[in-house]
CHARMM-style PDB file with segment names, atoms N, HN, CA, C and O in Angstrom:
ATOM      1  N   UNK     1      78.863-217.598 -63.476  1.00  0.00      PROA
ATOM      2  CA  UNK     1      78.403-216.446 -62.857  1.00  0.00      PROA
ATOM      3  C   UNK     1      77.173-215.504 -63.585  1.00  0.00      PROA
ATOM      4  O   UNK     1      77.416-214.839 -64.592  1.00  0.00      PROA
ATOM      5  N   UNK     2      76.105-215.527 -63.078  1.00  0.00      PROA
ATOM      6  HN  UNK     2      75.908-216.067 -62.260  1.00  0.00      PROA
ATOM      7  CA  UNK     2      75.149-215.144 -63.550  1.00  0.00      PROA
ATOM      8  C   UNK     2      75.194-213.550 -63.021  1.00  0.00      PROA
ATOM      9  O   UNK     2      75.599-213.241 -61.900  1.00  0.00      PROA
ATOM     10  N   UNK     3      74.589-212.357 -64.268  1.00  0.00      PROA
ATOM     11  HN  UNK     3      74.260-212.609 -65.178  1.00  0.00      PROA
ATOM     12  CA  UNK     3      74.773-211.189 -63.706  1.00  0.00      PROA
ATOM     13  C   UNK     3      73.398-211.089 -63.369  1.00  0.00      PROA
ATOM     14  O   UNK     3      72.475-211.555 -64.037  1.00  0.00      PROA
ATOM     15  N   UNK     4      73.268-210.253 -61.949  1.00  0.00      PROA
ATOM     16  HN  UNK     4      74.018-209.874 -61.406  1.00  0.00      PROA
ATOM     17  CA  UNK     4      72.135-210.407 -61.582  1.00  0.00      PROA
ATOM     18  C   UNK     4      71.845-208.432 -62.033  1.00  0.00      PROA
ATOM     19  O   UNK     4      72.695-207.560 -62.220  1.00  0.00      PROA
ATOM     20  N   UNK     5      70.320-208.341 -62.071  1.00  0.00      PROA
ATOM     21  HN  UNK     5      69.630-209.048 -61.919  1.00  0.00      PROA
ATOM     22  CA  UNK     5      70.214-207.350 -62.546  1.00  0.00      PROA
ATOM     23  C   UNK     5      69.806-205.996 -61.137  1.00  0.00      PROA
ATOM     24  O   UNK     5      68.818-206.136 -60.416  1.00  0.00      PROA
ATOM     25  N   UNK     6      70.458-205.184 -61.045  1.00  0.00      PROA
ATOM     26  HN  UNK     6      71.261-205.070 -61.630  1.00  0.00      PROA
ATOM     27  CA  UNK     6      70.071-204.301 -60.212  1.00  0.00      PROA
ATOM     28  C   UNK     6      69.024-203.027 -60.126  1.00  0.00      PROA
ATOM     29  O   UNK     6      68.823-202.078 -60.885  1.00  0.00      PROA
ATOM     30  N   UNK     7      68.502-203.387 -58.988  1.00  0.00      PROA
ATOM     31  HN  UNK     7      68.665-204.157 -58.372  1.00  0.00      PROA
ATOM     32  CA  UNK     7      66.886-202.696 -58.868  1.00  0.00      PROA
ATOM     33  C   UNK     7      67.192-202.029 -58.202  1.00  0.00      PROA
ATOM     34  O   UNK     7      68.223-202.243 -57.565  1.00  0.00      PROA
ATOM     35  N   UNK     8      66.408-200.827 -58.004  1.00  0.00      PROA
ATOM     36  HN  UNK     8      65.570-200.653 -58.521  1.00  0.00      PROA
ATOM     37  CA  UNK     8      66.824-199.640 -56.370  1.00  0.00      PROA
ATOM     38  C   UNK     8      65.377-200.353 -55.539  1.00  0.00      PROA
ATOM     39  O   UNK     8      64.363-200.803 -56.072  1.00  0.00      PROA
ATOM     40  N   UNK     9      65.748-200.251 -53.922  1.00  0.00      PROA
ATOM     41  HN  UNK     9      66.571-199.885 -53.489  1.00  0.00      PROA
ATOM     42  CA  UNK     9      64.859-200.572 -53.594  1.00  0.00      PROA
ATOM     43  C   UNK     9      63.882-199.714 -53.318  1.00  0.00      PROA
ATOM     44  O   UNK     9      63.871-198.557 -53.737  1.00  0.00      PROA
ATOM     45  N   UNK    10      62.730-200.378 -52.376  1.00  0.00      PROA
ATOM     46  HN  UNK    10      62.739-201.319 -52.036  1.00  0.00      PROA
ATOM     47  CA  UNK    10      61.559-199.981 -52.293  1.00  0.00      PROA
ATOM     48  C   UNK    10      62.247-197.997 -51.689  1.00  0.00      PROA
ATOM     49  O   UNK    10      62.224-196.938 -52.316  1.00  0.00      PROA
ATOM     50  N   UNK    11      62.638-198.250 -50.597  1.00  0.00      PROA
ATOM     51  HN  UNK    11      62.657-199.110 -50.088  1.00  0.00      PROA
ATOM     52  CA  UNK    11      63.058-197.363 -49.541  1.00  0.00      PROA
ATOM     53  C   UNK    11      64.192-196.421 -50.724  1.00  0.00      PROA
ATOM     54  O   UNK    11      64.319-195.257 -50.343  1.00  0.00      PROA
ATOM     55  N   UNK    12      64.836-196.678 -51.779  1.00  0.00      PROA
ATOM     56  HN  UNK    12      64.734-197.624 -52.088  1.00  0.00      PROA
ATOM     57  CA  UNK    12      65.042-195.610 -52.130  1.00  0.00      PROA
ATOM     58  C   UNK    12      64.214-194.828 -53.680  1.00  0.00      PROA
ATOM     59  O   UNK    12      64.513-193.752 -54.198  1.00  0.00      PROA
ATOM     60  N   UNK    13      63.131-195.813 -54.113  1.00  0.00      PROA
ATOM     61  HN  UNK    13      62.888-196.687 -53.691  1.00  0.00      PROA
ATOM     62  CA  UNK    13      62.499-195.169 -54.590  1.00  0.00      PROA
ATOM     63  C   UNK    13      61.604-194.061 -54.228  1.00  0.00      PROA
ATOM     64  O   UNK    13      61.146-193.206 -54.987  1.00  0.00      PROA
ATOM     65  N   UNK    14      61.350-194.241 -52.512  1.00  0.00      PROA
ATOM     66  HN  UNK    14      61.722-194.936 -51.895  1.00  0.00      PROA
ATOM     67  CA  UNK    14      60.456-193.480 -51.895  1.00  0.00      PROA
ATOM     68  C   UNK    14      60.904-192.266 -51.111  1.00  0.00      PROA
ATOM     69  O   UNK    14      60.195-191.330 -50.741  1.00  0.00      PROA
ATOM     70  N   UNK    15      62.402-192.465 -50.891  1.00  0.00      PROA
ATOM     71  HN  UNK    15      62.978-193.225 -51.192  1.00  0.00      PROA
ATOM     72  CA  UNK    15      62.913-191.262 -50.180  1.00  0.00      PROA
ATOM     73  C   UNK    15      63.863-190.335 -50.994  1.00  0.00      PROA
ATOM     74  O   UNK    15      64.996-190.678 -51.333  1.00  0.00      PROA
ATOM     75  N   UNK    16      63.084-188.665 -51.384  1.00  0.00      PROA
ATOM     76  HN  UNK    16      62.164-188.386 -51.109  1.00  0.00      PROA
ATOM     77  CA  UNK    16      63.679-188.159 -51.664  1.00  0.00      PROA
ATOM     78  C   UNK    16      64.913-187.235 -51.357  1.00  0.00      PROA
ATOM     79  O   UNK    16      64.661-186.377 -50.510  1.00  0.00      PROA
ATOM     80  N   UNK    17      66.280-187.219 -51.892  1.00  0.00      PROA
ATOM     81  HN  UNK    17      66.486-187.916 -52.580  1.00  0.00      PROA
ATOM     82  CA  UNK    17      67.076-186.825 -51.682  1.00  0.00      PROA
ATOM     83  C   UNK    17      67.169-185.154 -50.650  1.00  0.00      PROA
ATOM     84  O   UNK    17      67.055-184.131 -51.326  1.00  0.00      PROA
ATOM     85  N   UNK    18      67.328-185.012 -49.400  1.00  0.00      PROA
ATOM     86  HN  UNK    18      67.421-185.843 -48.851  1.00  0.00      PROA
ATOM     87  CA  UNK    18      66.482-184.193 -48.217  1.00  0.00      PROA
ATOM     88  C   UNK    18      67.828-183.681 -48.085  1.00  0.00      PROA
ATOM     89  O   UNK    18      68.780-184.454 -47.977  1.00  0.00      PROA
ATOM     90  N   UNK    19      67.958-182.481 -48.087  1.00  0.00      PROA
ATOM     91  HN  UNK    19      67.185-181.853 -48.175  1.00  0.00      PROA
ATOM     92  CA  UNK    19      69.074-181.280 -47.584  1.00  0.00      PROA
ATOM     93  C   UNK    19      69.048-181.422 -46.053  1.00  0.00      PROA
ATOM     94  O   UNK    19      68.056-181.704 -45.381  1.00  0.00      PROA
ATOM     95  N   UNK    20      70.482-181.149 -45.540  1.00  0.00      PROA
ATOM     96  HN  UNK    20      71.288-180.920 -46.086  1.00  0.00      PROA
ATOM     97  CA  UNK    20      70.445-180.859 -44.072  1.00  0.00      PROA
ATOM     98  C   UNK    20      69.990-179.756 -43.753  1.00  0.00      PROA
ATOM     99  O   UNK    20      70.099-178.734 -44.431  1.00  0.00      PROA
ATOM    100  N   UNK    21      69.336-179.874 -42.496  1.00  0.00      PROA
ATOM    101  HN  UNK    21      69.248-180.704 -41.946  1.00  0.00      PROA
ATOM    102  CA  UNK    21      68.938-179.009 -41.666  1.00  0.00      PROA
ATOM    103  C   UNK    21      69.837-178.087 -40.581  1.00  0.00      PROA
ATOM    104  O   UNK    21      70.204-178.765 -39.622  1.00  0.00      PROA
ATOM    105  N   UNK    22      70.179-176.967 -40.544  1.00  0.00      PROA
ATOM    106  HN  UNK    22      69.881-176.416 -41.323  1.00  0.00      PROA
ATOM    107  CA  UNK    22      70.853-176.746 -39.534  1.00  0.00      PROA
ATOM    108  C   UNK    22      70.691-175.508 -38.286  1.00  0.00      PROA
ATOM    109  O   UNK    22      70.023-174.491 -38.473  1.00  0.00      PROA
ATOM    110  N   UNK    23      71.244-175.730 -37.322  1.00  0.00      PROA
ATOM    111  HN  UNK    23      71.786-176.556 -37.170  1.00  0.00      PROA
ATOM    112  CA  UNK    23      70.263-174.730 -36.509  1.00  0.00      PROA
ATOM    113  C   UNK    23      70.950-173.379 -36.624  1.00  0.00      PROA
ATOM    114  O   UNK    23      72.134-173.258 -36.939  1.00  0.00      PROA
ATOM    115  N   UNK    24      69.887-172.073 -36.268  1.00  0.00      PROA
ATOM    116  HN  UNK    24      68.925-172.171 -36.012  1.00  0.00      PROA
ATOM    117  CA  UNK    24      70.551-170.716 -36.551  1.00  0.00      PROA
ATOM    118  C   UNK    24      71.503-170.120 -35.782  1.00  0.00      PROA
ATOM    119  O   UNK    24      71.410-168.900 -35.648  1.00  0.00      PROA
ATOM    120  N   UNK    25      72.620-170.837 -35.111  1.00  0.00      PROA
ATOM    121  HN  UNK    25      72.695-171.828 -35.220  1.00  0.00      PROA
ATOM    122  CA  UNK    25      73.768-170.864 -34.219  1.00  0.00      PROA
ATOM    123  C   UNK    25      74.828-171.154 -35.672  1.00  0.00      PROA
ATOM    124  O   UNK    25      75.572-170.326 -36.198  1.00  0.00      PROA
ATOM    125  N   UNK    26      74.588-172.689 -36.111  1.00  0.00      PROA
ATOM    126  HN  UNK    26      73.984-173.362 -35.683  1.00  0.00      PROA
ATOM    127  CA  UNK    26      75.167-172.444 -36.406  1.00  0.00      PROA
ATOM    128  C   UNK    26      75.313-172.238 -38.079  1.00  0.00      PROA
ATOM    129  O   UNK    26      76.386-172.563 -38.587  1.00  0.00      PROA
ATOM    130  N   UNK    27      74.368-171.764 -38.829  1.00  0.00      PROA
ATOM    131  HN  UNK    27      73.496-171.500 -38.416  1.00  0.00      PROA
ATOM    132  CA  UNK    27      74.522-170.493 -39.598  1.00  0.00      PROA
ATOM    133  C   UNK    27      74.902-168.922 -38.954  1.00  0.00      PROA
ATOM    134  O   UNK    27      75.480-167.992 -39.517  1.00  0.00      PROA
ATOM    135  N   UNK    28      74.539-168.977 -38.044  1.00  0.00      PROA
ATOM    136  HN  UNK    28      74.069-169.732 -37.586  1.00  0.00      PROA
ATOM    137  CA  UNK    28      75.185-167.060 -37.267  1.00  0.00      PROA
ATOM    138  C   UNK    28      76.854-167.490 -37.092  1.00  0.00      PROA
ATOM    139  O   UNK    28      77.595-166.529 -37.301  1.00  0.00      PROA
ATOM    140  N   UNK    29      77.529-168.714 -36.760  1.00  0.00      PROA
ATOM    141  HN  UNK    29      76.928-169.495 -36.590  1.00  0.00      PROA
ATOM    142  CA  UNK    29      78.642-169.233 -36.912  1.00  0.00      PROA
ATOM    143  C   UNK    29      79.291-168.955 -38.368  1.00  0.00      PROA
ATOM    144  O   UNK    29      80.458-168.610 -38.552  1.00  0.00      PROA
ATOM    145  N   UNK    30      78.907-169.040 -38.761  1.00  0.00      PROA
ATOM    146  HN  UNK    30      77.958-169.320 -38.611  1.00  0.00      PROA
ATOM    147  CA  UNK    30      79.400-168.670 -40.827  1.00  0.00      PROA
ATOM    148  C   UNK    30      78.426-167.696 -41.560  1.00  0.00      PROA
ATOM    149  O   UNK    30      77.945-167.942 -42.666  1.00  0.00      PROA
ATOM    150  N   UNK    31      78.186-166.589 -40.853  1.00  0.00      PROA
ATOM    151  HN  UNK    31      78.576-166.389 -39.954  1.00  0.00      PROA
ATOM    152  CA  UNK    31      77.599-165.289 -41.960  1.00  0.00      PROA
ATOM    153  C   UNK    31      77.967-165.033 -42.548  1.00  0.00      PROA
ATOM    154  O   UNK    31      77.392-164.066 -43.047  1.00  0.00      PROA
ATOM    155  N   UNK    32      79.387-165.481 -43.326  1.00  0.00      PROA
ATOM    156  HN  UNK    32      79.855-166.266 -42.920  1.00  0.00      PROA
ATOM    157  CA  UNK    32      79.753-164.851 -44.639  1.00  0.00      PROA
ATOM    158  C   UNK    32      79.264-165.526 -45.845  1.00  0.00      PROA
ATOM    159  O   UNK    32      79.474-165.077 -46.972  1.00  0.00      PROA
ATOM    160  N   UNK    33      78.447-166.878 -45.550  1.00  0.00      PROA
ATOM    161  HN  UNK    33      78.276-167.242 -44.634  1.00  0.00      PROA
ATOM    162  CA  UNK    33      77.928-167.212 -46.554  1.00  0.00      PROA
ATOM    163  C   UNK    33      76.386-166.351 -47.426  1.00  0.00      PROA
ATOM    164  O   UNK    33      75.890-166.739 -48.483  1.00  0.00      PROA
ATOM    165  N   UNK    34      76.051-165.497 -46.837  1.00  0.00      PROA
ATOM    166  HN  UNK    34      76.454-165.181 -45.978  1.00  0.00      PROA
ATOM    167  CA  UNK    34      74.702-164.439 -46.421  1.00  0.00      PROA
ATOM    168  C   UNK    34      75.744-163.467 -47.120  1.00  0.00      PROA
ATOM    169  O   UNK    34      75.059-162.559 -47.592  1.00  0.00      PROA
ATOM    170  N   UNK    35      77.006-163.248 -47.389  1.00  0.00      PROA
ATOM    171  HN  UNK    35      77.562-163.985 -47.006  1.00  0.00      PROA
ATOM    172  CA  UNK    35      77.531-161.896 -47.704  1.00  0.00      PROA
ATOM    173  C   UNK    35      78.036-161.226 -47.217  1.00  0.00      PROA
ATOM    174  O   UNK    35      77.665-161.099 -46.050  1.00  0.00      PROA
ATOM    175  N   UNK    36      79.230-160.292 -47.674  1.00  0.00      PROA
ATOM    176  HN  UNK    36      79.531-160.395 -48.622  1.00  0.00      PROA
ATOM    177  CA  UNK    36      80.981-160.163 -46.982  1.00  0.00      PROA
ATOM    178  C   UNK    36      79.891-159.277 -45.575  1.00  0.00      PROA
ATOM    179  O   UNK    36      79.924-159.683 -44.413  1.00  0.00      PROA
ATOM    180  N   UNK    37      79.281-158.438 -45.886  1.00  0.00      PROA
ATOM    181  HN  UNK    37      79.254-158.108 -46.830  1.00  0.00      PROA
ATOM    182  CA  UNK    37      78.869-157.546 -44.856  1.00  0.00      PROA
ATOM    183  C   UNK    37      77.653-157.992 -43.839  1.00  0.00      PROA
ATOM    184  O   UNK    37      77.010-157.227 -43.120  1.00  0.00      PROA
ATOM    185  N   UNK    38      77.509-159.322 -43.947  1.00  0.00      PROA
ATOM    186  HN  UNK    38      78.032-159.943 -44.531  1.00  0.00      PROA
ATOM    187  CA  UNK    38      76.620-159.650 -43.276  1.00  0.00      PROA
ATOM    188  C   UNK    38      77.030-160.341 -41.536  1.00  0.00      PROA
ATOM    189  O   UNK    38      77.934-161.173 -41.617  1.00  0.00      PROA
ATOM    190  N   UNK    39      76.586-160.147 -40.274  1.00  0.00      PROA
ATOM    191  HN  UNK    39      75.851-159.472 -40.208  1.00  0.00      PROA
ATOM    192  CA  UNK    39      77.089-160.661 -39.134  1.00  0.00      PROA
ATOM    193  C   UNK    39      76.518-161.522 -38.697  1.00  0.00      PROA
ATOM    194  O   UNK    39      75.363-161.782 -39.033  1.00  0.00      PROA
ATOM    195  N   UNK    40      77.388-162.387 -37.566  1.00  0.00      PROA
ATOM    196  HN  UNK    40      78.327-162.175 -37.292  1.00  0.00      PROA
ATOM    197  CA  UNK    40      76.329-163.611 -36.906  1.00  0.00      PROA
ATOM    198  C   UNK    40      74.778-163.300 -36.439  1.00  0.00      PROA
ATOM    199  O   UNK    40      73.738-163.942 -36.584  1.00  0.00      PROA
ATOM    200  N   UNK    41      75.079-162.025 -35.813  1.00  0.00      PROA
ATOM    201  HN  UNK    41      75.924-161.503 -35.696  1.00  0.00      PROA
ATOM    202  CA  UNK    41      73.835-161.349 -35.113  1.00  0.00      PROA
ATOM    203  C   UNK    41      72.770-161.050 -36.097  1.00  0.00      PROA
ATOM    204  O   UNK    41      71.613-161.253 -35.729  1.00  0.00      PROA
ATOM    205  N   UNK    42      72.993-160.574 -37.360  1.00  0.00      PROA
ATOM    206  HN  UNK    42      73.933-160.410 -37.660  1.00  0.00      PROA
ATOM    207  CA  UNK    42      72.085-160.211 -38.300  1.00  0.00      PROA
ATOM    208  C   UNK    42      71.216-161.755 -38.350  1.00  0.00      PROA
ATOM    209  O   UNK    42      70.006-161.739 -38.124  1.00  0.00      PROA
ATOM    210  N   UNK    43      71.779-162.796 -38.597  1.00  0.00      PROA
ATOM    211  HN  UNK    43      72.762-162.809 -38.781  1.00  0.00      PROA
ATOM    212  CA  UNK    43      71.569-163.947 -38.762  1.00  0.00      PROA
ATOM    213  C   UNK    43      70.689-164.406 -38.045  1.00  0.00      PROA
ATOM    214  O   UNK    43      69.537-164.666 -38.392  1.00  0.00      PROA
ATOM    215  N   UNK    44      71.332-164.588 -36.617  1.00  0.00      PROA
ATOM    216  HN  UNK    44      72.268-164.377 -36.335  1.00  0.00      PROA
ATOM    217  CA  UNK    44      70.215-164.395 -35.533  1.00  0.00      PROA
ATOM    218  C   UNK    44      68.736-163.838 -35.523  1.00  0.00      PROA
ATOM    219  O   UNK    44      67.650-164.304 -35.180  1.00  0.00      PROA
ATOM    220  N   UNK    45      69.007-163.084 -35.852  1.00  0.00      PROA
ATOM    221  HN  UNK    45      69.889-162.705 -36.131  1.00  0.00      PROA
ATOM    222  CA  UNK    45      67.945-161.879 -35.343  1.00  0.00      PROA
ATOM    223  C   UNK    45      66.801-162.124 -36.836  1.00  0.00      PROA
ATOM    224  O   UNK    45      65.619-161.798 -36.721  1.00  0.00      PROA
ATOM    225  N   UNK    46      67.240-162.615 -37.936  1.00  0.00      PROA
ATOM    226  HN  UNK    46      68.200-162.879 -38.030  1.00  0.00      PROA
ATOM    227  CA  UNK    46      66.882-162.627 -39.144  1.00  0.00      PROA
ATOM    228  C   UNK    46      65.710-163.722 -38.861  1.00  0.00      PROA
ATOM    229  O   UNK    46      64.536-163.675 -39.228  1.00  0.00      PROA
ATOM    230  N   UNK    47      66.637-165.109 -37.806  1.00  0.00      PROA
ATOM    231  HN  UNK    47      67.591-165.148 -37.509  1.00  0.00      PROA
ATOM    232  CA  UNK    47      65.786-166.467 -37.965  1.00  0.00      PROA
ATOM    233  C   UNK    47      64.806-165.965 -36.589  1.00  0.00      PROA
ATOM    234  O   UNK    47      63.829-166.650 -36.286  1.00  0.00      PROA
ATOM    235  N   UNK    48      65.131-164.817 -35.860  1.00  0.00      PROA
ATOM    236  HN  UNK    48      65.924-164.260 -36.106  1.00  0.00      PROA
ATOM    237  CA  UNK    48      64.133-164.702 -34.925  1.00  0.00      PROA
ATOM    238  C   UNK    48      62.874-164.576 -35.332  1.00  0.00      PROA
ATOM    239  O   UNK    48      61.814-165.200 -35.269  1.00  0.00      PROA
ATOM    240  N   UNK    49      63.378-163.404 -35.849  1.00  0.00      PROA
ATOM    241  HN  UNK    49      64.239-162.897 -35.900  1.00  0.00      PROA
ATOM    242  CA  UNK    49      62.358-162.715 -37.117  1.00  0.00      PROA
ATOM    243  C   UNK    49      61.083-163.219 -37.509  1.00  0.00      PROA
ATOM    244  O   UNK    49      59.886-162.971 -37.360  1.00  0.00      PROA
ATOM    245  N   UNK    50      62.147-164.358 -38.300  1.00  0.00      PROA
ATOM    246  HN  UNK    50      63.119-164.560 -38.421  1.00  0.00      PROA
ATOM    247  CA  UNK    50      60.962-165.645 -39.304  1.00  0.00      PROA
ATOM    248  C   UNK    50      60.644-166.674 -37.914  1.00  0.00      PROA
ATOM    249  O   UNK    50      60.697-167.756 -38.499  1.00  0.00      PROA
ATOM    250  N   UNK    51      60.524-166.818 -37.323  1.00  0.00      PROA
ATOM    251  HN  UNK    51      60.481-165.939 -36.848  1.00  0.00      PROA
ATOM    252  CA  UNK    51      59.974-167.316 -36.157  1.00  0.00      PROA
ATOM    253  C   UNK    51      60.723-168.819 -36.146  1.00  0.00      PROA
ATOM    254  O   UNK    51      60.295-169.742 -35.453  1.00  0.00      PROA
ATOM    255  N   UNK    52      61.876-168.931 -36.993  1.00  0.00      PROA
ATOM    256  HN  UNK    52      62.224-168.181 -37.556  1.00  0.00      PROA
ATOM    257  CA  UNK    52      62.066-169.985 -36.751  1.00  0.00      PROA
ATOM    258  C   UNK    52      63.780-170.296 -36.103  1.00  0.00      PROA
ATOM    259  O   UNK    52      64.645-169.431 -35.965  1.00  0.00      PROA
ATOM    260  N   UNK    53      63.932-171.986 -35.738  1.00  0.00      PROA
ATOM    261  HN  UNK    53      63.229-172.688 -35.850  1.00  0.00      PROA
ATOM    262  CA  UNK    53      65.315-172.118 -35.482  1.00  0.00      PROA
ATOM    263  C   UNK    53      66.617-172.965 -35.684  1.00  0.00      PROA
ATOM    264  O   UNK    53      67.734-173.201 -35.224  1.00  0.00      PROA
ATOM    265  N   UNK    54      65.209-173.438 -37.260  1.00  0.00      PROA
ATOM    266  HN  UNK    54      64.302-173.246 -37.633  1.00  0.00      PROA
ATOM    267  CA  UNK    54      66.387-174.888 -38.206  1.00  0.00      PROA
ATOM    268  C   UNK    54      65.974-174.290 -39.588  1.00  0.00      PROA
ATOM    269  O   UNK    54      64.880-173.740 -39.716  1.00  0.00      PROA
ATOM    270  N   UNK    55      66.711-174.384 -40.450  1.00  0.00      PROA
ATOM    271  HN  UNK    55      67.600-174.831 -40.346  1.00  0.00      PROA
ATOM    272  CA  UNK    55      66.857-174.171 -41.945  1.00  0.00      PROA
ATOM    273  C   UNK    55      67.732-175.094 -42.797  1.00  0.00      PROA
ATOM    274  O   UNK    55      68.892-175.439 -42.570  1.00  0.00      PROA
ATOM    275  N   UNK    56      67.181-175.322 -43.510  1.00  0.00      PROA
ATOM    276  HN  UNK    56      66.239-175.042 -43.695  1.00  0.00      PROA
ATOM    277  CA  UNK    56      68.238-176.125 -44.747  1.00  0.00      PROA
ATOM    278  C   UNK    56      68.860-175.052 -45.278  1.00  0.00      PROA
ATOM    279  O   UNK    56      68.146-174.057 -45.151  1.00  0.00      PROA
ATOM    280  N   UNK    57      70.070-174.783 -45.919  1.00  0.00      PROA
ATOM    281  HN  UNK    57      70.650-175.591 -46.023  1.00  0.00      PROA
ATOM    282  CA  UNK    57      70.667-173.640 -46.557  1.00  0.00      PROA
ATOM    283  C   UNK    57      69.704-172.673 -47.321  1.00  0.00      PROA
ATOM    284  O   UNK    57      69.587-171.448 -47.293  1.00  0.00      PROA
ATOM    285  N   UNK    58      69.038-173.688 -48.034  1.00  0.00      PROA
ATOM    286  HN  UNK    58      69.133-174.684 -48.056  1.00  0.00      PROA
ATOM    287  CA  UNK    58      68.451-172.786 -48.898  1.00  0.00      PROA
ATOM    288  C   UNK    58      67.169-171.949 -48.276  1.00  0.00      PROA
ATOM    289  O   UNK    58      66.703-170.934 -48.793  1.00  0.00      PROA
ATOM    290  N   UNK    59      66.841-172.379 -47.444  1.00  0.00      PROA
ATOM    291  HN  UNK    59      67.220-173.204 -47.025  1.00  0.00      PROA
ATOM    292  CA  UNK    59      65.782-171.608 -46.342  1.00  0.00      PROA
ATOM    293  C   UNK    59      66.283-170.113 -46.179  1.00  0.00      PROA
ATOM    294  O   UNK    59      65.810-169.035 -46.538  1.00  0.00      PROA
ATOM    295  N   UNK    60      67.843-170.611 -45.245  1.00  0.00      PROA
ATOM    296  HN  UNK    60      68.228-171.487 -44.953  1.00  0.00      PROA
ATOM    297  CA  UNK    60      68.120-169.412 -44.801  1.00  0.00      PROA
ATOM    298  C   UNK    60      68.834-168.369 -45.309  1.00  0.00      PROA
ATOM    299  O   UNK    60      68.972-167.246 -44.823  1.00  0.00      PROA
ATOM    300  N   UNK    61      69.559-169.097 -46.952  1.00  0.00      PROA
ATOM    301  HN  UNK    61      69.447-170.009 -47.346  1.00  0.00      PROA
ATOM    302  CA  UNK    61      69.343-167.437 -47.065  1.00  0.00      PROA
ATOM    303  C   UNK    61      68.341-166.944 -47.425  1.00  0.00      PROA
ATOM    304  O   UNK    61      68.627-165.864 -47.942  1.00  0.00      PROA
ATOM    305  N   UNK    62      67.045-167.164 -47.455  1.00  0.00      PROA
ATOM    306  HN  UNK    62      66.812-168.041 -47.035  1.00  0.00      PROA
ATOM    307  CA  UNK    62      65.860-166.725 -47.951  1.00  0.00      PROA
ATOM    308  C   UNK    62      65.223-166.047 -46.952  1.00  0.00      PROA
ATOM    309  O   UNK    62      64.543-165.021 -46.937  1.00  0.00      PROA
ATOM    310  N   UNK    63      65.564-166.791 -46.157  1.00  0.00      PROA
ATOM    311  HN  UNK    63      66.116-167.625 -46.169  1.00  0.00      PROA
ATOM    312  CA  UNK    63      65.046-165.875 -44.390  1.00  0.00      PROA
ATOM    313  C   UNK    63      66.011-164.698 -44.369  1.00  0.00      PROA
ATOM    314  O   UNK    63      65.620-163.599 -43.976  1.00  0.00      PROA
ATOM    315  N   UNK    64      67.223-164.890 -44.770  1.00  0.00      PROA
ATOM    316  HN  UNK    64      67.540-165.783 -45.090  1.00  0.00      PROA
ATOM    317  CA  UNK    64      68.164-163.529 -44.654  1.00  0.00      PROA
ATOM    318  C   UNK    64      68.255-162.105 -45.486  1.00  0.00      PROA
ATOM    319  O   UNK    64      68.544-160.909 -45.468  1.00  0.00      PROA
ATOM    320  N   UNK    65      67.828-163.093 -46.133  1.00  0.00      PROA
ATOM    321  HN  UNK    65      67.594-164.065 -46.148  1.00  0.00      PROA
ATOM    322  CA  UNK    65      67.944-161.661 -47.664  1.00  0.00      PROA
ATOM    323  C   UNK    65      66.546-161.828 -47.285  1.00  0.00      PROA
ATOM    324  O   UNK    65      66.615-160.637 -46.978  1.00  0.00      PROA
ATOM    325  N   UNK    66      65.534-162.098 -47.051  1.00  0.00      PROA
ATOM    326  HN  UNK    66      65.478-163.065 -47.300  1.00  0.00      PROA
ATOM    327  CA  UNK    66      63.669-160.660 -46.961  1.00  0.00      PROA
ATOM    328  C   UNK    66      64.502-159.749 -45.193  1.00  0.00      PROA
ATOM    329  O   UNK    66      64.652-158.541 -45.011  1.00  0.00      PROA
ATOM    330  N   UNK    67      64.791-160.670 -44.420  1.00  0.00      PROA
ATOM    331  HN  UNK    67      64.670-161.652 -44.568  1.00  0.00      PROA
ATOM    332  CA  UNK    67      65.403-159.580 -43.554  1.00  0.00      PROA
ATOM    333  C   UNK    67      65.744-158.774 -43.577  1.00  0.00      PROA
ATOM    334  O   UNK    67      65.253-157.806 -42.994  1.00  0.00      PROA
ATOM    335  N   UNK    68      67.195-158.754 -44.557  1.00  0.00      PROA
ATOM    336  HN  UNK    68      67.594-159.540 -45.030  1.00  0.00      PROA
ATOM    337  CA  UNK    68      68.043-157.449 -44.398  1.00  0.00      PROA
ATOM    338  C   UNK    68      67.439-156.799 -45.809  1.00  0.00      PROA
ATOM    339  O   UNK    68      68.208-155.963 -46.285  1.00  0.00      PROA
ATOM    340  N   UNK    69      66.312-156.996 -46.514  1.00  0.00      PROA
ATOM    341  HN  UNK    69      65.687-157.675 -46.127  1.00  0.00      PROA
ATOM    342  CA  UNK    69      65.587-156.346 -47.716  1.00  0.00      PROA
ATOM    343  C   UNK    69      64.081-155.823 -46.965  1.00  0.00      PROA
ATOM    344  O   UNK    69      63.040-155.803 -47.621  1.00  0.00      PROA
ATOM    345  N   UNK    70      64.132-155.419 -45.534  1.00  0.00      PROA
ATOM    346  HN  UNK    70      64.979-155.436 -45.001  1.00  0.00      PROA
ATOM    347  CA  UNK    70      63.044-155.562 -44.771  1.00  0.00      PROA
ATOM    348  C   UNK    70      63.312-153.725 -44.859  1.00  0.00      PROA
ATOM    349  O   UNK    70      64.464-153.306 -44.743  1.00  0.00      PROA
ATOM    350  N   UNK    71      62.180-152.776 -45.062  1.00  0.00      PROA
ATOM    351  HN  UNK    71      61.244-153.116 -45.156  1.00  0.00      PROA
ATOM    352  CA  UNK    71      62.453-151.463 -45.207  1.00  0.00      PROA
ATOM    353  C   UNK    71      61.587-151.117 -43.462  1.00  0.00      PROA
ATOM    354  O   UNK    71      60.862-151.937 -42.898  1.00  0.00      PROA
ATOM    355  N   UNK    72      61.895-149.874 -42.980  1.00  0.00      PROA
ATOM    356  HN  UNK    72      62.483-149.208 -43.438  1.00  0.00      PROA
ATOM    357  CA  UNK    72      61.836-149.466 -41.186  1.00  0.00      PROA
ATOM    358  C   UNK    72      60.618-149.311 -41.557  1.00  0.00      PROA
ATOM    359  O   UNK    72      60.279-148.638 -42.531  1.00  0.00      PROA
ATOM    360  N   UNK    73      59.611-150.127 -40.559  1.00  0.00      PROA
ATOM    361  HN  UNK    73      59.885-150.674 -39.768  1.00  0.00      PROA
ATOM    362  CA  UNK    73      57.992-150.197 -40.505  1.00  0.00      PROA
ATOM    363  C   UNK    73      57.354-151.149 -41.313  1.00  0.00      PROA
ATOM    364  O   UNK    73      56.126-151.194 -41.234  1.00  0.00      PROA
ATOM    365  N   UNK    74      57.986-151.995 -42.149  1.00  0.00      PROA
ATOM    366  HN  UNK    74      58.983-151.958 -42.213  1.00  0.00      PROA
ATOM    367  CA  UNK    74      57.485-153.348 -42.785  1.00  0.00      PROA
ATOM    368  C   UNK    74      57.346-153.919 -41.611  1.00  0.00      PROA
ATOM    369  OT1 UNK    74      56.947-155.081 -41.533  1.00  0.00      PROA
TER     370      UNK     74
END
């Protein structure tokens, strides 16, 4: 048996690993991932304020943290 050289396929070379995208409602069902004192309605409000309906986990954390750190009147 001859050894075959394994090469990544063209698709594997061009497609970077992508994070899964979730809806605001899915994040609202797990508000604890943003901190102990975050509620589901806060997550939904943050997404609505940002004008987004879907995001990756990293994007969602950024959206929620920016919303929570806003000052009144900003």
